[in-house]
ZAFITOR-569558 format. One line per 5 residues: number of its first residue (from 1); their letters; for each residue x, y, z of N, C-alpha, C. Coordinates in nm, 2 decimals, always signed. Layout:
N
NUM> a> X/Y/Z/X/Y/Z/X/Y/Z ~ ... $
***
This chain:
165
1> mhikd> +10.81/-0.41/+3.22/+10.71/-0.52/+3.24/+10.79/-0.65/+3.25 ~ +10.77/-0.72/+3.36/+10.84/-0.84/+3.39/+10.74/-0.95/+3.44 ~ +10.75/-1.07/+3.39/+10.66/-1.18/+3.43/+10.65/-1.20/+3.58 ~ +10.76/-1.17/+3.65/+10.76/-1.19/+3.80/+10.65/-1.11/+3.86 ~ +10.62/-0.99/+3.80/+10.52/-0.90/+3.86/+10.37/-0.95/+3.84 $
6> ylhfy> +10.35/-1.05/+3.76/+10.22/-1.10/+3.73/+10.19/-1.24/+3.78 ~ +10.29/-1.31/+3.83/+10.27/-1.45/+3.86/+10.16/-1.48/+3.96 ~ +10.15/-1.39/+4.06/+10.05/-1.41/+4.16/+9.91/-1.41/+4.11 ~ +9.89/-1.34/+4.00/+9.75/-1.34/+3.93/+9.72/-1.47/+3.87 ~ +9.83/-1.54/+3.82/+9.81/-1.66/+3.74/+9.88/-1.78/+3.81 $
11> akaey> +9.86/-1.79/+3.94/+9.92/-1.90/+4.02/+9.87/-2.03/+3.99 ~ +9.75/-2.04/+3.94/+9.69/-2.17/+3.90/+9.69/-2.20/+3.75 ~ +9.75/-2.12/+3.68/+9.75/-2.13/+3.53/+9.86/-2.24/+3.49 ~ +9.84/-2.29/+3.37/+9.95/-2.38/+3.32/+10.06/-2.29/+3.26 ~ +10.18/-2.34/+3.27/+10.30/-2.27/+3.22/+10.38/-2.35/+3.12 $
16> saipq> +10.46/-2.28/+3.05/+10.56/-2.34/+2.97/+10.69/-2.29/+3.03 ~ +10.77/-2.39/+3.07/+10.90/-2.35/+3.14/+11.01/-2.43/+3.10 ~ +11.13/-2.37/+3.09/+11.25/-2.45/+3.06/+11.32/-2.48/+3.20 ~ +11.34/-2.61/+3.23/+11.41/-2.64/+3.35/+11.55/-2.59/+3.35 ~ +11.59/-2.54/+3.47/+11.72/-2.48/+3.48/+11.84/-2.56/+3.43 $
21> haldr> +11.84/-2.69/+3.45/+11.95/-2.78/+3.41/+11.92/-2.86/+3.28 ~ +11.82/-2.82/+3.21/+11.79/-2.89/+3.08/+11.89/-2.85/+2.98 ~ +11.97/-2.95/+2.93/+12.07/-2.92/+2.83/+12.01/-2.89/+2.69 ~ +11.89/-2.95/+2.67/+11.83/-2.92/+2.53/+11.74/-2.79/+2.53 ~ +11.72/-2.73/+2.65/+11.65/-2.60/+2.66/+11.51/-2.61/+2.60 $
26> qpvec> +11.45/-2.73/+2.61/+11.31/-2.76/+2.56/+11.21/-2.72/+2.68 ~ +11.11/-2.64/+2.65/+11.01/-2.61/+2.75/+10.92/-2.73/+2.79 ~ +10.88/-2.73/+2.91/+10.79/-2.83/+2.97/+10.66/-2.77/+3.01 ~ +10.55/-2.83/+2.99/+10.42/-2.78/+3.04/+10.42/-2.81/+3.19 ~ +10.38/-2.71/+3.27/+10.39/-2.73/+3.42/+10.30/-2.64/+3.49 $
31> fikti> +10.30/-2.65/+3.62/+10.23/-2.56/+3.71/+10.34/-2.50/+3.81 ~ +10.30/-2.39/+3.87/+10.39/-2.33/+3.98/+10.37/-2.41/+4.10 ~ +10.48/-2.44/+4.16/+10.48/-2.51/+4.29/+10.51/-2.41/+4.40 ~ +10.62/-2.33/+4.39/+10.66/-2.23/+4.49/+10.71/-2.11/+4.42 ~ +10.67/-1.99/+4.46/+10.72/-1.87/+4.41/+10.81/-1.81/+4.52 $
36> ysdgt> +10.94/-1.78/+4.49/+11.03/-1.72/+4.58/+11.05/-1.58/+4.54 ~ +11.00/-1.49/+4.63/+11.00/-1.35/+4.60/+11.14/-1.28/+4.60 ~ +11.23/-1.35/+4.67/+11.37/-1.28/+4.68/+11.47/-1.33/+4.58 ~ +11.43/-1.42/+4.49/+11.53/-1.48/+4.40/+11.50/-1.45/+4.26 ~ +11.57/-1.53/+4.17/+11.56/-1.52/+4.03/+11.50/-1.64/+3.97 $
41> eiemi> +11.46/-1.74/+4.06/+11.40/-1.86/+4.01/+11.27/-1.90/+4.08 ~ +11.20/-1.99/+4.02/+11.07/-2.04/+4.07/+11.07/-2.19/+4.06 ~ +11.00/-2.25/+4.16/+10.99/-2.40/+4.16/+10.86/-2.44/+4.08 ~ +10.88/-2.53/+3.99/+10.77/-2.57/+3.90/+10.75/-2.72/+3.92 ~ +10.63/-2.77/+3.88/+10.61/-2.92/+3.89/+10.53/-2.95/+3.76 $
46> gidgg> +10.57/-3.06/+3.70/+10.52/-3.10/+3.57/+10.37/-3.13/+3.58 ~ +10.30/-3.11/+3.47/+10.15/-3.13/+3.46/+10.12/-3.28/+3.50 ~ +10.21/-3.37/+3.46/+10.19/-3.51/+3.48/+10.22/-3.55/+3.63 ~ +10.26/-3.45/+3.71/+10.29/-3.48/+3.85/+10.43/-3.53/+3.87 ~ +10.52/-3.51/+3.77/+10.66/-3.55/+3.78/+10.73/-3.47/+3.88 $
51> paffs> +10.86/-3.50/+3.89/+10.94/-3.43/+4.00/+10.94/-3.28/+3.98 ~ +10.96/-3.21/+4.09/+10.97/-3.06/+4.08/+11.10/-3.02/+4.02 ~ +11.10/-2.90/+3.96/+11.23/-2.85/+3.91/+11.23/-2.70/+3.92 ~ +11.35/-2.64/+3.91/+11.36/-2.50/+3.92/+11.37/-2.44/+3.78 ~ +11.32/-2.32/+3.76/+11.34/-2.25/+3.63/+11.36/-2.10/+3.66 $
56> fyddi> +11.43/-2.04/+3.58/+11.45/-1.89/+3.59/+11.33/-1.82/+3.55 ~ +11.30/-1.71/+3.61/+11.18/-1.63/+3.57/+11.17/-1.60/+3.42 ~ +11.29/-1.57/+3.37/+11.29/-1.54/+3.22/+11.26/-1.66/+3.13 ~ +11.26/-1.78/+3.19/+11.23/-1.90/+3.11/+11.09/-1.96/+3.13 ~ +11.00/-1.88/+3.19/+10.87/-1.93/+3.21/+10.77/-1.84/+3.15 $
61> kpilr> +10.66/-1.90/+3.09/+10.55/-1.82/+3.03/+10.42/-1.88/+3.07 ~ +10.33/-1.81/+3.12/+10.19/-1.86/+3.14/+10.13/-1.89/+3.01 ~ +10.04/-1.99/+3.00/+9.97/-2.02/+2.88/+9.83/-1.96/+2.90 ~ +9.80/-1.85/+2.84/+9.67/-1.77/+2.86/+9.59/-1.76/+2.74 ~ +9.47/-1.71/+2.76/+9.37/-1.69/+2.65/+9.35/-1.54/+2.63 $
66> plssm> +9.35/-1.49/+2.50/+9.31/-1.36/+2.48/+9.16/-1.34/+2.50 ~ +9.12/-1.22/+2.54/+8.98/-1.19/+2.57/+8.89/-1.22/+2.44 ~ +8.95/-1.21/+2.33/+8.87/-1.24/+2.20/+8.83/-1.39/+2.19 ~ +8.88/-1.47/+2.28/+8.85/-1.62/+2.27/+8.73/-1.65/+2.37 ~ +8.68/-1.55/+2.43/+8.57/-1.57/+2.53/+8.45/-1.64/+2.46 $
71> teeem> +8.40/-1.74/+2.53/+8.28/-1.81/+2.48/+8.15/-1.74/+2.52 ~ +8.04/-1.77/+2.45/+7.91/-1.72/+2.48/+7.87/-1.75/+2.63 ~ +7.90/-1.87/+2.67/+7.87/-1.91/+2.81/+7.95/-1.82/+2.91 ~ +8.08/-1.79/+2.88/+8.16/-1.71/+2.97/+8.10/-1.56/+2.97 ~ +8.06/-1.51/+2.86/+8.00/-1.38/+2.86/+7.87/-1.38/+2.94 $
76> khiwk> +7.79/-1.48/+2.93/+7.66/-1.49/+3.00/+7.69/-1.50/+3.15 ~ +7.80/-1.56/+3.19/+7.84/-1.57/+3.33/+7.88/-1.43/+3.38 ~ +7.95/-1.36/+3.30/+7.98/-1.22/+3.34/+7.86/-1.14/+3.36 ~ +7.76/-1.15/+3.27/+7.63/-1.08/+3.28/+7.57/-1.11/+3.41 ~ +7.57/-1.24/+3.45/+7.51/-1.28/+3.58/+7.58/-1.22/+3.70 $
81> lifkr> +7.71/-1.22/+3.69/+7.79/-1.16/+3.80/+7.75/-1.01/+3.82 ~ +7.73/-0.94/+3.71/+7.70/-0.80/+3.71/+7.56/-0.77/+3.74 ~ +7.46/-0.83/+3.67/+7.32/-0.79/+3.68/+7.25/-0.88/+3.78 ~ +7.32/-0.99/+3.83/+7.26/-1.08/+3.93/+7.14/-1.15/+3.88 ~ +7.14/-1.18/+3.75/+7.03/-1.27/+3.69/+7.09/-1.32/+3.56 $
86> dfign> +7.02/-1.42/+3.51/+7.06/-1.49/+3.39/+7.04/-1.39/+3.27 ~ +7.12/-1.41/+3.17/+7.10/-1.33/+3.04/+6.99/-1.39/+2.96 ~ +6.89/-1.31/+2.93/+6.77/-1.36/+2.86/+6.78/-1.30/+2.72 ~ +6.78/-1.39/+2.62/+6.79/-1.34/+2.48/+6.91/-1.39/+2.41 ~ +6.93/-1.35/+2.29/+7.04/-1.40/+2.21/+7.11/-1.28/+2.14 $
91> nilwf> +7.09/-1.16/+2.19/+7.15/-1.04/+2.13/+7.29/-1.02/+2.17 ~ +7.39/-1.09/+2.11/+7.53/-1.07/+2.14/+7.59/-1.03/+2.01 ~ +7.65/-0.91/+2.01/+7.71/-0.85/+1.89/+7.86/-0.84/+1.90 ~ +7.94/-0.86/+1.79/+8.08/-0.83/+1.79/+8.10/-0.71/+1.71 ~ +8.18/-0.61/+1.76/+8.22/-0.49/+1.69/+8.37/-0.50/+1.67 $
96> dtent> +8.40/-0.48/+1.54/+8.54/-0.49/+1.50/+8.58/-0.35/+1.45 ~ +8.71/-0.32/+1.45/+8.75/-0.18/+1.41/+8.74/-0.17/+1.25 ~ +8.72/-0.28/+1.19/+8.70/-0.28/+1.04/+8.56/-0.22/+1.00 ~ +8.46/-0.24/+1.09/+8.33/-0.20/+1.05/+8.28/-0.09/+1.14 ~ +8.36/-0.04/+1.23/+8.32/+0.07/+1.32/+8.44/+0.14/+1.37 $
101> stakr> +8.42/+0.26/+1.42/+8.54/+0.33/+1.48/+8.56/+0.31/+1.63 ~ +8.48/+0.23/+1.69/+8.49/+0.20/+1.83/+8.59/+0.08/+1.85 ~ +8.62/+0.06/+1.97/+8.71/-0.05/+2.01/+8.65/-0.19/+1.98 ~ +8.74/-0.28/+1.95/+8.69/-0.42/+1.94/+8.63/-0.47/+2.07 ~ +8.50/-0.52/+2.05/+8.43/-0.55/+2.17/+8.31/-0.64/+2.15 $
106> wvlss> +8.27/-0.71/+2.25/+8.15/-0.79/+2.25/+8.04/-0.70/+2.32 ~ +7.92/-0.70/+2.28/+7.81/-0.63/+2.35/+7.70/-0.72/+2.36 ~ +7.65/-0.74/+2.48/+7.53/-0.82/+2.51/+7.42/-0.72/+2.55 ~ +7.30/-0.74/+2.50/+7.19/-0.65/+2.54/+7.07/-0.73/+2.56 ~ +6.99/-0.69/+2.66/+6.87/-0.75/+2.69/+6.78/-0.64/+2.74 $
111> gverl> +6.68/-0.61/+2.66/+6.59/-0.49/+2.69/+6.67/-0.37/+2.70 ~ +6.67/-0.29/+2.81/+6.75/-0.17/+2.82/+6.89/-0.19/+2.88 ~ +6.92/-0.31/+2.92/+7.05/-0.33/+2.98/+7.15/-0.38/+2.88 ~ +7.27/-0.33/+2.89/+7.38/-0.37/+2.80/+7.51/-0.40/+2.88 ~ +7.59/-0.49/+2.83/+7.72/-0.52/+2.88/+7.82/-0.52/+2.77 $
116> giems> +7.92/-0.44/+2.79/+8.03/-0.43/+2.69/+8.16/-0.50/+2.74 ~ +8.22/-0.59/+2.66/+8.34/-0.65/+2.70/+8.44/-0.61/+2.59 ~ +8.53/-0.51/+2.62/+8.63/-0.47/+2.52/+8.75/-0.55/+2.53 ~ +8.82/-0.57/+2.41/+8.94/-0.65/+2.41/+9.05/-0.58/+2.48 ~ +9.04/-0.45/+2.51/+9.14/-0.38/+2.59/+9.14/-0.43/+2.74 $
121> ghiwa> +9.03/-0.50/+2.78/+9.01/-0.54/+2.92/+8.90/-0.45/+2.99 ~ +8.86/-0.35/+2.93/+8.76/-0.26/+2.99/+8.62/-0.33/+2.97 ~ +8.55/-0.34/+3.09/+8.42/-0.39/+3.09/+8.32/-0.29/+3.14 ~ +8.21/-0.26/+3.07/+8.12/-0.16/+3.12/+7.97/-0.22/+3.11 ~ +7.89/-0.16/+3.19/+7.75/-0.21/+3.19/+7.66/-0.08/+3.21 $
126> dsdlh> +7.55/-0.08/+3.14/+7.45/+0.02/+3.16/+7.31/-0.03/+3.15 ~ +7.22/+0.05/+3.20/+7.08/+0.02/+3.20/+7.01/+0.15/+3.16 ~ +6.94/+0.14/+3.05/+6.87/+0.26/+2.99/+6.97/+0.37/+2.97 ~ +7.09/+0.33/+2.92/+7.20/+0.43/+2.89/+7.25/+0.50/+3.01 ~ +7.23/+0.45/+3.13/+7.29/+0.51/+3.25/+7.38/+0.40/+3.31 $
131> hykyn> +7.50/+0.45/+3.35/+7.60/+0.36/+3.41/+7.54/+0.27/+3.51 ~ +7.57/+0.14/+3.51/+7.53/+0.04/+3.60/+7.64/+0.01/+3.70 ~ +7.63/+0.04/+3.83/+7.74/+0.01/+3.92/+7.74/-0.14/+3.95 ~ +7.87/-0.19/+3.95/+7.89/-0.33/+3.99/+8.03/-0.34/+4.05 ~ +8.05/-0.45/+4.12/+8.18/-0.47/+4.18/+8.27/-0.54/+4.08 $
136> pyfvt> +8.37/-0.48/+4.02/+8.46/-0.54/+3.92/+8.55/-0.65/+3.98 ~ +8.56/-0.66/+4.11/+8.64/-0.76/+4.17/+8.60/-0.90/+4.13 ~ +8.47/-0.92/+4.13/+8.41/-1.06/+4.10/+8.44/-1.09/+3.95 ~ +8.43/-0.99/+3.87/+8.45/-1.01/+3.73/+8.60/-1.04/+3.70 ~ +8.69/-0.97/+3.77/+8.83/-0.99/+3.75/+8.87/-1.13/+3.80 $
141> iylls> +8.82/-1.17/+3.92/+8.85/-1.30/+3.97/+8.81/-1.41/+3.87 ~ +8.69/-1.39/+3.82/+8.63/-1.49/+3.72/+8.72/-1.50/+3.60 ~ +8.76/-1.38/+3.54/+8.84/-1.38/+3.42/+8.98/-1.44/+3.45 ~ +9.04/-1.41/+3.56/+9.17/-1.47/+3.59/+9.15/-1.62/+3.61 ~ +9.05/-1.67/+3.67/+9.03/-1.81/+3.69/+9.01/-1.89/+3.56 $
146> rgfdl> +8.96/-1.82/+3.46/+8.94/-1.88/+3.33/+9.07/-1.87/+3.24 ~ +9.18/-1.81/+3.29/+9.30/-1.80/+3.22/+9.31/-1.69/+3.12 ~ +9.23/-1.58/+3.13/+9.24/-1.47/+3.03/+9.36/-1.38/+3.06 ~ +9.42/-1.33/+2.96/+9.53/-1.23/+2.97/+9.47/-1.10/+2.99 ~ +9.47/-1.05/+3.11/+9.41/-0.92/+3.15/+9.52/-0.80/+3.15 $
151> fglip> +9.64/-0.84/+3.12/+9.75/-0.74/+3.14/+9.83/-0.72/+3.01 ~ +9.79/-0.78/+2.90/+9.87/-0.76/+2.78/+9.99/-0.84/+2.77 ~ +10.00/-0.95/+2.84/+10.12/-1.03/+2.85/+10.15/-1.11/+2.72 ~ +10.04/-1.15/+2.65/+10.06/-1.22/+2.52/+10.12/-1.13/+2.42 ~ +10.07/-1.00/+2.39/+10.13/-0.92/+2.29/+10.27/-0.87/+2.34 $
156> aglal> +10.30/-0.87/+2.47/+10.43/-0.83/+2.52/+10.53/-0.94/+2.51 ~ +10.49/-1.06/+2.47/+10.58/-1.18/+2.46/+10.61/-1.25/+2.59 ~ +10.53/-1.21/+2.70/+10.56/-1.27/+2.83/+10.47/-1.39/+2.86 ~ +10.37/-1.42/+2.77/+10.28/-1.53/+2.78/+10.26/-1.59/+2.65 ~ +10.21/-1.72/+2.65/+10.18/-1.79/+2.53/+10.03/-1.78/+2.51 $
161> drttp> +9.99/-1.78/+2.38/+9.84/-1.78/+2.35/+9.79/-1.92/+2.34 ~ +9.70/-1.95/+2.43/+9.64/-2.09/+2.43/+9.57/-2.12/+2.30 ~ +9.52/-2.02/+2.23/+9.44/-2.04/+2.11/+9.53/-2.06/+1.98 ~ +9.65/-2.04/+2.00/+9.75/-2.05/+1.88/+9.81/-2.19/+1.89 ~ +9.80/-2.27/+1.78/+9.86/-2.40/+1.79/+10.01/-2.40/+1.80 $
***
């Protein structure tokens, strides 16, 4: 697993990067300016719009959110992407491994329709306990645009957790 393999998914994310020629090796918050596929470095630009600088791939980390930090509004947006209508009701449940043998997950339910968002990244939907077909592309694009870690980069040490001070 190498960060270079995931940069294209998080091209618009904020990053923490150490400039190549920084003697103090202090990271700078920045954005990607240019990705060079044939080299070992990437061109970055500071969040404040400062001058561009180069950084080695091993010295950059995207600043991402774990799925567990998803807000109620974000869950409702995923519901709308899947079921093509607003979520009606307030039945949103959190299942943790401490109180159940199932995976950690959020479950939204309205009538006979349910949406499960598991912390492993698996998302499922059903209607009257029958699988509900949807296009996962739209959900994936939405989650990436919100800066969620969909590939386990935070636990692998390749990304920083935005929710951790």
